[in-house]
C-alpha positions as CSV (number, residue, x, y, z in Angstrom):
1,X,-8.5,-8.0,12.7
2,X,-10.0,-6.3,10.1
3,X,-8.7,-6.0,6.7
4,X,-7.7,-3.0,4.4
5,X,-7.7,-4.2,1.4
6,X,-7.1,-7.7,0.2
7,X,-5.7,-8.2,-3.2
8,X,-8.4,-11.1,-4.0
9,X,-11.4,-8.4,-4.0
10,X,-9.7,-7.0,-6.6
11,X,-8.8,-9.9,-9.5
12,X,-12.3,-10.9,-9.4
13,X,-15.5,-9.8,-11.1
14,X,-14.2,-6.8,-14.1
15,X,-10.8,-7.4,-13.5
16,X,-8.9,-7.0,-16.9
17,X,-8.8,-10.6,-18.2
18,X,-5.3,-10.3,-20.0
19,X,-3.6,-8.8,-16.2
20,X,-2.2,-11.3,-13.6
21,X,-3.7,-11.7,-10.9
22,X,-0.6,-10.2,-8.8
23,X,-1.5,-6.9,-10.8
24,X,-4.3,-6.7,-8.1
25,X,-1.4,-6.7,-5.5
26,X,0.9,-4.0,-6.6
27,X,-1.1,-0.9,-4.8
28,X,-1.7,-2.4,-1.7
29,X,2.5,-3.9,-2.0
30,X,2.9,0.4,-2.2
31,X,1.6,1.1,0.6
32,X,2.7,-1.8,2.4
33,X,6.4,-1.7,1.3
34,X,6.3,2.4,1.9
35,X,5.1,0.7,5.5
36,X,8.0,-1.4,5.7
37,X,10.8,1.4,4.7
38,X,9.2,3.6,7.8
39,X,9.7,0.2,10.8
40,X,5.4,0.7,11.2
41,X,4.7,-3.4,10.8
42,X,3.9,-5.0,13.9
43,X,5.9,-7.1,16.4
44,X,4.5,-10.2,14.7
45,X,5.6,-9.1,11.6
46,X,9.0,-8.2,12.5
47,X,9.5,-11.2,14.7
48,X,8.3,-14.0,11.6
49,X,9.3,-12.4,8.8
50,X,12.7,-10.4,9.5
51,X,14.1,-11.7,6.4
52,X,12.0,-11.5,4.5
53,X,11.8,-7.9,5.9
54,X,15.1,-7.2,5.1
55,X,14.4,-8.2,1.1
56,X,12.0,-5.5,1.1
57,X,14.5,-2.6,2.4
58,X,17.6,-4.2,0.6
59,X,14.9,-3.7,-2.5
60,X,15.1,-7.7,-4.0
61,X,11.4,-8.2,-2.8
62,X,8.9,-5.2,-3.4
63,X,6.0,-4.7,-1.0
64,X,3.5,-6.4,-3.4
65,X,5.7,-9.3,-3.6
66,X,5.9,-9.6,1.0
67,X,1.9,-9.2,0.5
68,X,1.7,-12.5,-1.9
69,X,4.4,-14.8,0.1
70,X,4.1,-13.6,3.5
71,X,0.6,-11.6,3.8
72,X,-1.8,-14.4,1.8
73,X,-2.7,-11.4,-0.2
74,X,-3.9,-9.4,2.5
75,X,-3.1,-5.7,4.0
76,X,-4.5,-6.6,7.8
77,X,-4.2,-4.6,10.8
78,X,-2.4,-7.6,12.0
79,X,0.6,-5.9,9.7
80,X,0.8,-3.3,11.7
81,X,2.4,-1.6,15.3
82,X,-0.2,1.3,17.0
83,X,1.2,4.0,14.9
84,X,0.8,2.5,11.0
85,X,-2.0,0.9,11.8
86,X,-3.6,4.9,12.8
87,X,-2.2,6.5,9.8
88,X,-3.5,3.0,7.8
89,X,-7.4,4.0,9.0
90,X,-6.4,7.4,8.2
91,X,-4.9,7.1,4.9
92,X,-5.2,3.7,3.2
93,X,-8.9,3.0,4.3
94,X,-10.0,6.1,3.5
95,X,-11.5,5.7,0.4
96,X,-11.9,9.2,-0.9
97,X,-11.6,12.9,0.4
98,X,-14.1,14.5,2.4
99,X,-15.3,17.6,3.4
100,X,-13.2,17.4,6.9
101,X,-10.2,15.5,5.4
102,X,-7.3,17.5,5.8
103,X,-5.2,15.7,2.7
104,X,-6.0,13.0,-0.2
105,X,-6.6,9.6,0.4
106,X,-4.5,7.0,-0.4
107,X,-6.0,5.9,-3.7
108,X,-6.6,9.3,-4.7
109,X,-2.8,10.1,-4.4
110,X,-2.4,6.8,-6.6
111,X,-4.0,7.8,-8.3
112,X,-2.7,11.4,-9.6
113,X,0.9,9.3,-9.5
114,X,-0.3,7.5,-12.2
115,X,-3.1,9.1,-14.1
116,X,-2.0,9.0,-17.6
117,X,-4.2,11.9,-18.2
118,X,-6.4,9.2,-20.1
119,X,-8.5,6.7,-18.4
120,X,-7.1,5.3,-15.2
121,X,-6.6,1.6,-15.0
122,X,-5.1,0.7,-11.6
123,X,-4.2,-2.7,-12.0
124,X,-2.2,-1.4,-14.7
125,X,0.9,0.3,-12.7
126,X,3.7,-1.7,-13.4
127,X,5.3,-3.6,-9.9
128,X,8.3,-1.3,-10.2
129,X,11.0,0.3,-7.8
130,X,10.7,2.9,-10.1
131,X,7.1,3.4,-9.7
132,X,7.7,3.2,-5.6
133,X,9.9,5.9,-5.8
134,X,6.7,8.0,-7.6
135,X,4.8,7.7,-5.1
136,X,6.5,7.1,-2.3
137,X,7.4,10.9,-1.4
138,X,4.1,12.1,-1.4
139,X,3.2,9.2,1.1
140,X,5.6,10.7,3.2
141,X,4.3,14.6,2.7
142,X,1.1,12.6,3.4
143,X,2.5,11.3,7.1
144,X,3.9,14.3,7.8
145,X,0.5,16.1,7.2
146,X,-1.1,13.0,9.5
147,X,1.1,13.9,12.3
148,X,1.1,17.3,11.7
149,X,-3.0,17.2,12.9
150,X,-2.6,14.9,15.8
């Protein structure tokens, strides 16, 4: 098992003191939410957490809430099946655009969508369905682009 991300990595150090630790899970949760919507979870996750997965799909539980309650704040290779891991390694785990990259990384896209033109603060993006609906089409596009390069 390898970790892609962990909310606890974010809320240590210079994390904004006025925010709850749960805000550190929002960006991770939105990507995880997209993976759930696209049936990219591992067989173990789908077998063990069918009810919680349905809550995410029905929008009564956010991806960040799923990450916190089901995944112990950690997003790992064990959470995804092969296709999901292949995509996450190419898009989520890549922190910046390289010369050989065909598309932006998740973090570049996340900042692009949620930056208000001022200094971007990853942790101040609200964990809402409206915000998920803003990033979802871009992740859809990146997944199509990625599949085209396979």
